[in-house]
RODO-446364 format. One record per atom (N, C-alpha, C, CB): residue in three letters; x, y, z. Coordinates in steps of 0.001 Angstrom, whole numbers, plus 500000, padded with zeros to 6 digits. Atoms other than C-alpha are relative to their C-alpha. Glycine has a CB too. Example, Ala and Ser with C-alpha at 12.3 -4.5 7.8 and 13.67 -1.06 7.14 Angstrom:
ala500890498810500000
ala512300495500507800
ala500900501200500000
ala499008500027501246
ser499180498810499940
ser513670498940507140
ser499230501090500730
ser500414500462498585
END
This chain:
met498763499381500452
met951706369153579084
met500742500610501183
met499714501070498931
trp499156499424498960
trp954579370027581450
trp501228500618499365
trp500404498937501042
phe498734499419500420
phe957507372347580960
phe501129499040500371
phe500219501399500652
lys498828500841499729
lys960845370508580768
lys501115500786500700
lys500531499399498694
asn498947499143499457
asn963053373453581766
asn499382501311500473
asn501111500265498941
leu500493498733499479
leu962590376659583730
leu501108501042500001
leu499435499820501413
gln499216498783499876
gln964289379972583059
gln499066500986500707
gln500519500549498575
ile500943499327499108
ile962771382028585875
ile500311501491500108
ile500028499356501389
tyr499873498552499902
tyr962166385783585917
tyr498884500536500895
tyr499950500661498591
arg500938499383499080
arg960287388183588135
arg499160501086499316
arg500748500589501183
leu500912498924500348
leu957255390406587492
leu499449500577501307
leu498844499492499059
pro500660499499498792
pro955477392687589962
pro498882499047500408
pro499440501430499773
ala501069500883499518
ala953071390705592148
ala499031500807500866
ala500590498794500808
pro500541500490501275
pro950299391153591303
pro500375500919498836
pro498476499870500087
trp499754499227501218
trp950859392274587713
trp498645500310499381
trp500930499222498988
ala501346499564500377
ala947908394299586440
ala499617499673498558
ala499881501473500210
met500295500289501410
met948158393208582769
met498959498883499886
met501293499605499244
thr501007501032500250
thr945053391303581643
thr500356499213498750
thr498597500625499858
ala499768500811501186
ala945007388556579031
ala499612500767498736
ala499213498685500089
glu500443499233501161
glu943090390858576684
glu501016501076499633
glu498635500636500271
gln498989498969500252
gln945669393624577075
gln501267499387499416
gln500330500759501295
leu498807500674500515
leu948536391192576526
leu499786499557498560
leu500360498791500877
glu500334500414501365
glu946815389829573419
glu500178501169499035
glu498552499463499932
ala499896498822500871
ala946621393341571977
ala501451500408499790
ala499213501173500590
his498579499659500126
his950319393947572664
his500730499030499072
his500668500004501378
leu499281501019500775
leu951399390670571029
leu499553499941498539
leu499808498640500640
ala500572500160501345
ala949151390871567953
ala500872500551498878
ala498666500668499945
pro499165499500501108
pro951487393103565875
pro501210499119499697
pro500478501394500316
gln498851500877500204
gln954207390454566296
gln499580498544499776
gln500939500088501195
ala500444501367500293
ala952137387437565276
ala500933499363498969
ala498530499995499482
phe499051500709500857
phe954213384803563515
phe499554500017498532
phe500165498552500482
ala500211500110501449
ala954528384933559732
ala501114499120499441
ala499984501422499299
pro498960500887500535
pro956369382185557792
pro501060500762499218
pro499375498940499110
cys498917499403500782
cys959679382937556122
cys499566500190498551
cys501267499124500068
thr500154499818501437
thr959476384428552667
thr501180499324499307
thr499914501518499622
ser498920500661500739
ser961749383124549928
ser501355500636500262
ser499708500028498517
leu498730499304499770
leu964390385690550955
leu500335500144501484
leu499957501369499356
asp499748499904498560
asp964162385345554754
asp500812498803500486
asp498672500091500777
met499252501080499351
met966731383334556721
met499275499512501241
met501413500466500366
gln500672500367498756
gln964614383387559886
gln498792500890500221
gln500964500100501195
ser501177499233499621
ser961224384465561138
ser499578499579501402
ser498839499793498980
gln500482500273498648
gln959943384757564706
gln498749500807500265
gln501079500321501050
gly501207499285499618
gly956591385717566153
gly499136499132500896
gly499215500436498762
trp500860500701499050
trp953790384731568503
trp499018499094499276
trp499245500998500877
val500862501035500573
val951783381596567744
val498865499723500983
val500808498689499688
ser501125500350499130
ser948381380584569076
ser500308498707500766
ser498695499843499170
pro499686501213499222
pro948995378089571941
pro499035498850499755
pro500005500326501466
arg500993501052500220
arg945791376200571128
arg499486499996498562
arg498833500170500966
asp500355499989501418
asp945630376887567371
asp498559500463499782
asp500196498611499397
asn501358499465500127
asn942427378898567815
asn499998501482499655
asn499227499776501288
gly499902498601500367
gly943690382303566689
gly500342500933501142
gly498741500430499399
met499673499180498830
met944225383590570247
met501467499796500368
met499078499647501205
leu498574500071499682
leu947812384428571201
leu500275499817501486
leu500690501243499517
val499857500193498547
val947214384227574959
val498958498986500447
val499837501357500784
his500923501007499467
his945718381128576574
his500017500110501519
his500393498547499530
thr500105499761498568
thr944454381578580132
thr499296498841500690
thr499255501308500271
val500602501033499151
val943738378955582793
val500159500460501451
val500674498578499764
asn499948499549498594
asn942831380104586334
asn500919501208500183
asn500473498856500905
arg499234498741499974
arg944387383532585640
arg501476499801499642
arg499896500641501380
gln498638500261500463
gln947620381852584507
gln500019500099498477
gln500505498595500479
met499947499754501438
met948698382881580994
met501103499174499342
met500220501491499723
leu499020500697500822
leu950481380834578349
leu500134500711498670
leu499602498523499792
ile499745499465501334
ile952109382320575261
ile501049499126499330
ile500465501494500062
leu499150500915500759
leu954079380606572510
leu500738500765498907
leu499163498852499387
leu499179499359501026
leu956971381938570436
leu500352498976498925
leu501291500613500619
gly499665500873501121
gly957308380364566998
gly501222500513499264
gly498820499881499039
thr498784499638500735
thr960633380321565155
thr500145499074498798
thr501262499917500920
glu499692500766501212
glu961311379225561580
glu501364500459499499
glu498890500189498892
lys498639499667500432
lys964905379070560376
lys500366499176498783
lys501018499762501137
lys499563500693501207
lys966245378220556928
lys501362499335500246
lys500078500987498802
leu498741500726499889
leu968999375608556798
leu500811500224498729
leu499753498481500242
leu499149499696501144
leu971641377007554474
leu501440500116500505
leu499538501321499275
pro498655500003499415
pro975125375991555673
pro500970500893499224
pro500542498576500050
ala498989499138500619
ala978006378375555021
ala500865499211499031
ala500878500658501073
ser499163500819500876
ser979937375475553466
ser499364499851498617
ser500236498617500626
val500703500121501284
val977266375133550741
val500123501319499225
val498494499629500222
ile499881498687500652
ile977283378874550023
ile501412500199499456
ile499645501138500990
asn498604499813500413
asn981092378913549875
asn500351499143498788
asn500941499668501156
gln499695500906501111
gln981225375909547522
gln499419500534498688
gln499449498588500290
val500640499491501219
val978729377367545048
val500658501317499581
val498469500201500221
ala499349498725500311
ala980366380806545305
ala501369499774499361
ala500146500854501271
lys498686500330500553
lys983758379240544593
lys499884499602498535
lys500655498870500804
glu500212500432501378
glu982395377616541440
glu499660501202499102
glu498872498941499936
lys500366498820500784
lys980845380906540248
lys501202500931499828
lys498835500752500673
ala498805499153500084
ala984084382772541034
ala500960499470498940
ala500708500077501368
ala499124500609501007
ala986023380298538889
ala499495500309498588
ala500088498470500212
glu500590499679501302
glu983615380849535983
glu500251501464499646
glu498485499702500002
leu499803498580500240
leu983913384608536393
leu501466500321499686
leu499534500803501210
glu498568499802500260
glu987720384413536500
glu500345499640498561
glu500847499159500970
glu499740500429501373
glu987729382556533199
glu499475501034499000
glu499356498625499735
gln500599499012500899
gln985464385199531635
gln500791501311499976
gln498559500275500415
gln499384498677499941
gln987294388309532872
gln501524499969500041
gln499494500730501198
gly498552500134500083
gly990841386924532977
gly500751500286501282
gly500504500886498960
phe499329499799498702
phe991578387674536633
phe499030499604501127
phe500474501502500168
lys500805500460498875
lys990387386486540061
lys499122501139500543
lys500909499444501115
pro500855498985499371
pro987446388315541656
pro500653500539501274
pro498604499412500323
gly499480499396498780
gly988495390753544375
gly499068499769501169
gly500223501485499804
arg500773500223498768
arg987182390873547914
arg498570500519499863
arg500688500681501194
lys501332499432500158
lys984260393158547065
lys499151499154499055
lys500093501436499485
gln500727500803500986
gln983295391036544059
gln499604498650500603
gln500859499791498728
met500323501273499356
met983476387823546130
met498827500160500968
met501229499447500743
lys501113499735499090
lys981156389385548695
lys498693500068499220
lys500231501313500780
glu501198499898500828
glu978670390212545940
glu499586498629499465
glu500236500972498837
ile500297501354500489
ile978943386655544565
ile499314499185501090
ile501295499286499533
lys500596500759498894
lys978173385157547989
lys498580500473500285
lys500859500129501267
glu501352499485499783
glu975191387446548431
glu499053499514498913
glu500008501532500044
gln500816500480501107
gln973895386458545006
gln499689498519500157
gln500703500253498668
val500194501439499794
val974386382760545759
val498995499747501111
val501333499315500330
thr500934500151498882
thr972563383115549083
thr498572500254499548
thr500366500955501143
asp501338499678500497
asp969586384771547361
asp499465498902499086
asp500018501335499254
glu500427501057500917
glu969504381992544755
glu499653498710500730
glu501083499730498976
leu500199501269499297
leu969693379140547268
leu498883500043501036
leu501275499593500671
leu500979499902498915
leu967317380472549938
leu498633499389499674
leu499815501437500366
pro501321500569500278
pro964049379566548150
pro499993498470500013
pro499504500493498660
arg499938501468500026
arg965251375948547933
arg500465499407501321
arg500922499542498894
ala499469500488498727
ala966575375726551513
ala498898499364500838
ala500665501144500780
phe500940500609499068
phe964895373446554056
phe499812500921501205
phe500495498598500450
ser500287499209498809
ser963269375032557101
ser499829499085501210
ser498736500859499790
ile500298500690498744
ile963225373927560727
ile499166500947500849
ile501315499558500754
lys500884499197499163
lys960560375111563131
lys500080499511501442
lys498541499940499481
arg500054500351498587
arg960502375211566913
arg499117501006500724
arg501424499962500623
asn500850499147499180
asn958210376628569565
asn500584500102501406
asn498552499454500047
thr499520499780498637
thr959155378114572930
thr498829500480500850
thr501177501034500031
trp501125499690499124
trp956523378098575669
trp500426500954501106
trp499418498716500601
thr499773499086498879
thr956256380850578276
thr498743500038500862
thr500375501435499496
trp501084499936499020
trp954127380849581423
trp500130501307500761
trp500033498775500976
ile500049498753499250
ile953130384175582962
ile498992499852501129
ile499633501198499080
asp500842500074498811
asp951760384154586508
asp499839501417500540
asp500613499037501086
pro500164498617499556
pro950379387676587080
pro499595500104501472
pro498967500693499140
val500430499992498594
val949068386705590532
val501213500011500919
val499106498774500309
asn498835500147499127
asn952398385678592068
asn501274500626499431
asn500243498543500270
gly498878499265500555
gly954700387577589720
gly501114499151499421
gly500557500859501030
trp498980500827500648
trp956485384814587810
trp499886500114498486
trp499869498526500438
leu499932500181501446
leu957567384726584188
leu501004498877499766
leu500418501342499244
val499178501204500117
val958933381305583258
val500022499538498547
val499466498872500923
val499830500439501383
val960332380265579875
val500489498554500002
val500998500925499233
asp499595501401500127
asp960585376587578943
asp501140499925498988
asp498793499091499561
ala498813499996500863
ala964123376771577562
ala501189499478500794
ala500293501431499445
ala498836500565499318
ala967280374847578396
ala501145500995500113
ala500474498763499274
ser498915499020499988
ser969538377816577632
ser499441501402500153
ser500841499899498718
ser500439498614499824
ser969333381476578559
ser499851500711498659
ser500987500762500887
ser500087499339501299
ser969878382441574909
ser498626499790499360
ser501099499482499068
lys501338500250500537
lys966591380789573890
lys498958500811500774
lys499663498489500061
ala500924499194499206
ala964803382523576770
ala500092501466499611
ala500287499833501493
glu499815498593500367
glu966277385849575712
glu499274500358498704
glu501483500310499860
glu500776499746501210
glu964578385483572330
glu498567500387500364
glu500007498760499078
val501353499679499528
val961230385487574158
val499978501374500653
val499500498932500993
leu499965498732499275
leu962202388381576425
leu500161501180499047
leu501135499995501023
lys499760498923500963
lys963431390449573485
lys498707500425499320
lys501024499562498951
leu501261499655500665
leu960058390247571734
leu498978500575500978
leu499417498772499311
leu500920499448499007
leu958125390887574961
leu500343501457500309
leu500037499163501288
ile499566498628499728
ile960199394002575665
ile499634500915498831
ile501525500046500262
lys500376499225501182
lys959552395138572089
lys498493500243499947
lys500458499282498730
ala501464499907500090
ala955815394482572425
ala499404500887501087
ala499385498614500084
ile500593499323498849
ile955229396017575862
ile500931501109500465
ile499720498999501154
asp499190498861499582
asp956513399480576655
asp500255499934501512
asp499303501335499621
lys499591500054498587
lys958435399523579964
lys499584498679500655
lys499389501182500776
phe500329501327499483
phe957945395793580441
phe500727499776501332
phe500383498893498969
pro499398499982498658
pro958549395323584209
pro500638498680500420
pro498961500373501005
met499369501271499699
met960490392051584034
met501376500220500619
met500111499145498737
asp498684499933499387
asp963555391457586198
asp500502498583500212
asp499961500786501340
gly499441501310499713
gly965920388591586872
gly499652499563501414
gly501512500011499807
leu500212500533498657
leu965397386323589870
leu501336499990500730
leu499377498566499953
arg498759499919499228
arg968057387162592454
arg499766499430501387
arg500508501463500091
val500142500654498698
val968492384972595517
val501199500330500880
val499855498468499834
ala498966499598499049
ala970532385535598664
ala501229499101499930
ala499441499991501408
arg498876500935500075
arg972687382419598268
arg500135499492498565
arg499806498810500994
ser499801500535501346
ser974222381329594984
ser499708498514500006
ser501440500272499495
pro500229501447500073
pro973051377882593860
pro501300499194500135
pro499314499650498683
leu498713500694499928
leu976737376900593523
leu500388499757501454
leu501099500812499280
ala499620500133498592
ala977466377565597210
ala498997499156500768
ala500126501374500649
ala501030500731499259
ala974146376217598451
ala500053498505499700
ala498613500550499665
met499959501422500354
met974322372928596525
met501241499327500578
met499969499826498475
thr498773500553499424
thr977920372406597660
thr499833499772501500
thr501195500938499732
asp500228500149498551
asp976911372984601295
asp499044498854500294
asp499446501305500595
trp500944501101499771
trp973958370588601009
trp500699498646499887
trp498833500074498997
leu499289501267500169
leu976242367845599740
leu501015499787501108
leu500694499955498645
ala498993500125498947
ala978961368570602300
ala499360499586501315
ala500760501318500176
ala500708500337498762
ala976420368339605118
ala499177498722499869
ala499096501147500408
asp500821501180500278
asp974689365360603464
asp498564500223500480
asp500604498748500676
glu501339499649499549
glu971418367140604119
glu499364500980499021
glu500041500601501421
ala500719499134500933
ala968936368591601621
ala499177501014500782
ala499091499168499057
pro500859499027499311
pro966915371700602478
pro498607499429500225
pro499908501307499194
gly501325500495499654
gly963468371221603977
gly499079499908498794
gly499380500884501043
gly500926500200501110
gly960934369798601544
gly500628499395498769
gly499382501284499635
phe499301500537501163
phe963587368492599132
phe500810498760500397
phe500925501077499377
thr499055501103499838
thr965593365306598708
thr501007500059498867
thr499270498621500025
val498952500038501021
val968861364835596819
val499933498660499280
val501414500223500630
asp500063501219500801
asp968766362320593971
asp501402499545499590
asp499128500224498754
gln498750500703500288
gln971512360340592239
gln500852500614498890
gln499691498603499640
asp499180499351501032
asp972823362766589601
asp500587501297500549
asp499159500283498719
thr499374498741499606
thr975318365514590340
thr501279500214499208
thr500295500017501512
glu498735499660500651
glu978326367307588918
glu500794500883500953
glu499766500719498619
leu499083499234499162
leu981300368582590919
leu501161500453499133
leu500500499160501221
arg498966499478500883
arg983805370869589222
arg500982500860500790
arg499374500813498851
ala498960499204499362
ala987104372334590338
ala500033501393499400
ala501370499323499858
thr499946498620500466
thr987714376061590030
thr501352500349499394
thr499692500942501139
gly498670499724500521
gly991355375765588964
gly500033500041498489
gly500969498974500496
glu499822499844501444
glu992770376126585485
glu499505498780499224
glu501467500250499680
gly500411501222500701
gly992088372489584554
gly498516499728500088
gly500741498827500546
lys501433500203499780
lys988491372590585890
lys499627498515499972
lys499194500758498944
ala500293501431499896
ala988571368891586745
ala498557499807500440
ala500968499304500992
thr501429500200499756
thr985006367543586800
thr499706498541500318
thr499176500453498784
val500470501340499639
val983381364539588476
val498494499989499841
val500419499606501463
arg501444500110500194
arg979910363439587391
arg499489498678500554
arg499641500128498511
tyr500718501191499546
tyr977582360998589112
tyr498712499915499195
tyr499707500046501551
val501201500198500802
val974864359602586844
val499307498733500479
val500340499913498478
arg500764501119499426
arg972196357401588445
arg500900499171500927
arg499406499100498869
his499031500628499100
his974786356639591113
his499796500550501405
his501464500247499516
thr500169499568498615
thr974352356734594876
thr501137500925500408
thr499933498789500944
leu498997499033499570
leu976139359747596319
leu500494499622501394
leu499423501445499989
glu499408500348498711
glu978426358463599067
glu500541501271500647
glu501130498931499835
ala499666498733499346
ala978807361297601566
ala501509500203500143
ala499347500063501369
asp498551499849499786
asp982474360605602306
asp500722500304498689
asp500586498724500638
asp499378499758501306
asp983418360482598613
asp499744501443499552
asp499458499001498942
val500349498649500417
val981582363705597900
val500767501025500824
val498489500233500130
arg499269499052499139
arg983192365461600888
arg501466500089499603
arg499885499586501474
arg498592499970500426
arg986655364458599660
arg500165500888498767
arg500511498566499698
his499936499144501196
his985947366081596299
his499841501475500374
his498908499591498983
ile500217498611499580
ile984658369219598024
ile501222500531500732
ile498755500110500899
ala498797499587499275
ala987669369329600337
ala501152500284499042
ala500413498921501008
ala498949499798500999
ala989869369131597230
ala499751501243499147
ala500109498774499101
gly500240498743500705
gly988293372347595940
gly498903499966498966
gly501229500426499350
lys501081500071500979
lys985406371130593808
lys498715500568500583
lys499781498552499539
gln501304499473499605
gln981973372770593900
gln498911499359499153
gln499962501538499860
cys501120500646500690
cys978569371433592910
cys499385500958498994
cys498932499525501009
thr500557499156501068
thr977409372842589575
thr498645499515499495
thr500967500063498843
arg501300500566500388
arg974414370535588949
arg499613498986501061
arg500050499337498567
leu500458500924498968
leu972284368613591420
leu498569499571499709
leu500098500645501400
ala501343500549500194
ala969307366323590845
ala499291499948501346
ala500058498582499349
met500760499934498757
met966596366820593448
met498543499630499741
met500099501408500628
thr501446500206500061
thr962984365976594213
thr499354500911501022
thr499617498506500259
trp500731499100499117
trp960533368429595693
trp498715499325500472
trp499685501337499284
ala501240500462499363
ala957854367174598138
ala499493498667499455
ala498928501040499829
asp500367501297500593
asp957892363725596497
asp499042500155498826
asp499370499100501055
arg500966499729501060
arg955974365354593630
arg500646500344498666
arg499100501118500415
val499342499569501237
val958415366811591084
val501501499792500134
val499677501490499681
ser498544500144500037
ser961979365801590185
ser500565500994498985
ser500415498533499638
phe499376499009500873
phe964418368204588541
phe501493500029500251
phe499389501397500220
val498570499765499817
val968061369226588129
val500196501507500134
val500848499409498802
leu499690498591499769
leu969218372556589576
leu501431500260499539
leu499816500383501508
thr498667499654500489
thr972191374260587899
thr500533501232500730
thr499971500249498477
glu499353498873499332
glu974655376850589128
glu499440501349499556
glu501486499962499744
ser500556498744500503
ser972924379517587004
ser498540500199500399
ser500124500048498493
leu501389499966499538
leu969570378894588749
leu499013499620498899
leu499664501382500530
thr500888500609500984
thr968175377152585691
thr499536498659500547
thr500709499831498616
val500557501275499556
val965878374242586506
val499751499148498761
val498678500202500831
lys500079500856501183
lys966173371352584046
lys499409498636500345
lys501386499828499373
arg500471501394499901
arg964769367867583426
arg498848499844500990
arg501150499087500414
ile501161500063499105
ile961487368537585209
ile499136498794499629
ile499166501317499925
ala500874501153500233
ala959328365449585622
ala499020499867501157
ala500830498694499832
pro500971500252498939
pro956055365110587557
pro500051498526500401
pro498568500395499544
leu499914501372499521
leu956114361988589717
leu498618499362500068
leu500673499955501373
asp501243500774500078
asp953472359292590045
asp498874500601500823
asp500247498588500454
val501055499454499142
val951639361036592877
val499248501113499280
val500593500527501320
leu500663498944500765
leu950924363980590540
leu499193499422498854
leu501022500994499465
lys500733500633501095
lys949920361736587679
lys498684499415500503
lys500854498903499343
glu501237500522499414
glu947366360163590011
glu499005501121500263
glu500298499248501301
asp500882498849499744
asp946043363630590853
asp499355500524498728
asp500779501119500672
ser500521499486501263
ser945495364386587172
ser498637499390499699
ser500980499710498852
asp501372500452500281
asp941846364152586151
asp499959499318498638
asp498997501195500042
ser500020500768501250
ser941606361388583550
ser498601499888499412
ser500563498613500231
thr501386500110500493
thr937844361852583079
thr499648501103499007
thr499023500042501170
met500271498911500928
met938197364883580823
met499527499455498649
met501255500870499818
lys500626500517501201
lys936153364529577668
lys500784500278498728
lys498641500568499871
asn499324499657501244
asn938368366276575110
asn501386500566500282
asn499169501005499195
asp498616499543499867
asp941875367540574438
asp500093501353500693
asp500655500080498636
asp499954498676499386
asp941084371131575450
asp499837499912501513
asp498914500899499407
glu500207500158498558
glu939801370052578864
glu501217499372500654
glu498757499148500276
arg498811500646499437
arg942792367773579419
arg501180500973500039
arg500371498746499181
phe498920499016500043
phe945198370528578350
phe499861500992501146
phe500008500740498652
asp500217499022498937
asp943654373053580738
asp500211499382501377
asp498594500585499902
ser499789500680498716
ser943656370510583559
ser501480499825500287
ser499301498636500010
asp498548500164499828
asp947358369788582992
asp500670501324500337
asp500627499409498730
ile499398498688499756
ile948211373500582898
ile499671500482501408
ile499512501025498957
ala500377499594498645
ala946274374198586095
ala500825499253501034
ala498506499757500241
leu499201500802499067
leu948081371350587844
leu501465500427499955
leu499874498496499670
met498585499652500139
met951502372286586454
met500311501356500628
met500398500008498527
thr499692498664499486
thr951329375989587265
thr499856500069501510
thr499097501036499350
gly500167500013498548
gly950030375348590769
gly501171499343500700
gly498721499289500374
glu498885500710499377
glu952757372835591567
glu501311500752499826
glu500125498601499416
leu498721499329500243
leu955587374778589959
leu500105501307500771
leu500184500264498510
his499950498788499162
his954620377995591750
his500478499653501404
his498608500684500065
arg499599500386498640
arg954935376203595099
arg501442499507500029
arg499064498912500548
met498629500514500038
met958133374442594064
met501016501126499876
met500167499023498842
ile499075498878500179
ile959805377648592856
ile500094500804501294
ile499544500910498828
ser499996499244498745
ser958777379435596062
ser500837499299501059
ser498570500200500511
asp499205500761499023
asp960270376659598211
asp501472500005499628
asp499493498555500101
leu498605499988500437
leu963431376614596118
leu500650501346500312
leu500097499698498494
val499485498665499683
val963866380379596493
val500272500116501498
val499002501095499547
glu499799499975498551
glu963426379990600261
glu501231499193500401
glu498760499458500720
ala498833500836499703
ala966031377188600310
ala501303500704499634
ala499903498669499253
leu498819499233500420
leu968435379605598602
leu500097501336500729
leu499965500238498491
gly499874498820499156
gly967999382202601319
gly499006501090499727
gly501333500549499863
gly500986498986500340
gly965058384063599820
gly500508500948498918
gly499616500786501237
glu499647499040501041
glu965020386812597236
glu500780501165500594
glu498739500510499284
met499253498821499604
met967520389635597449
met499124501232499814
met501309500123499188
gln500805498789500082
gln965754392876598198
gln500817501118499382
gln499483500412501388
glu499317498900500641
glu966631395811596000
glu500244501116500996
glu499200500508498810
lys499648498934499074
lys968461398470597976
lys499409501326499522
lys501533500108500145
lys500602498714500339
lys966631401787598072
lys501054501106500105
lys498792500305500929
ala499049498891499980
ala968563404927597273
ala499761500859501238
ala499881500854498712
ala500108499189498784
ala969306407063600313
ala499394501367499660
ala501394500172500674
END
């Protein structure tokens, strides 16, 4: 199993929290399915379906946020409420007012919820207490914030912080393309997006297309900046870096697949082997990426 996306945050390195302590903090927020009157439910799920909320491999921790959401479109509620309002108008001789319509919609929602379909999704989070990383496998920051919100609720004074680098990915990626030179340890692949900063925000996208240096420089000279760039790290992992420092479309390359131990006897052994390989590689990749972006910004101390 490999994460597909990385929303990266910082913890103290090392972080003294043990797996047992984290388990105790998360237990009160264990996932419970939606009741007939719930629109949504969120909570921690066992990563290996063994009752434990924290799975540990080589001191690396995995936790899993489960979300269940009822599908009850507003258009359905409005349609049924409209029909009930018409019936009520016929009975009482005048149209329901605003307050009465609100009560009708609430009643309709309560009636429809038990019959609504549910969708479920899981969000993986990797905690590296040794090197101080907290990484959420989410394509958007809003999904990552759901995880952070519950962690902050579970752990008093949770010491998480955003990852701040000296150079913005936007400026760095634009400079790499302008110079036609990737930072050390990385290569530039064939997908990129260049966007203008003006009112129209004209955008040029290359998809599986060779990036001709002269063409790219012309776009940059015209005022466009690189907002997404496909790269490969150390010939081992490919990914797309975005202007917000989100890492997307992660894929281990063949050299890593060859390193994977295929002699494991069962699913648990294979899972742990994959996690050990993934966390080790991604720690090194993230560290190299941070260095390529000028290193982490140091917090200024008060005088």
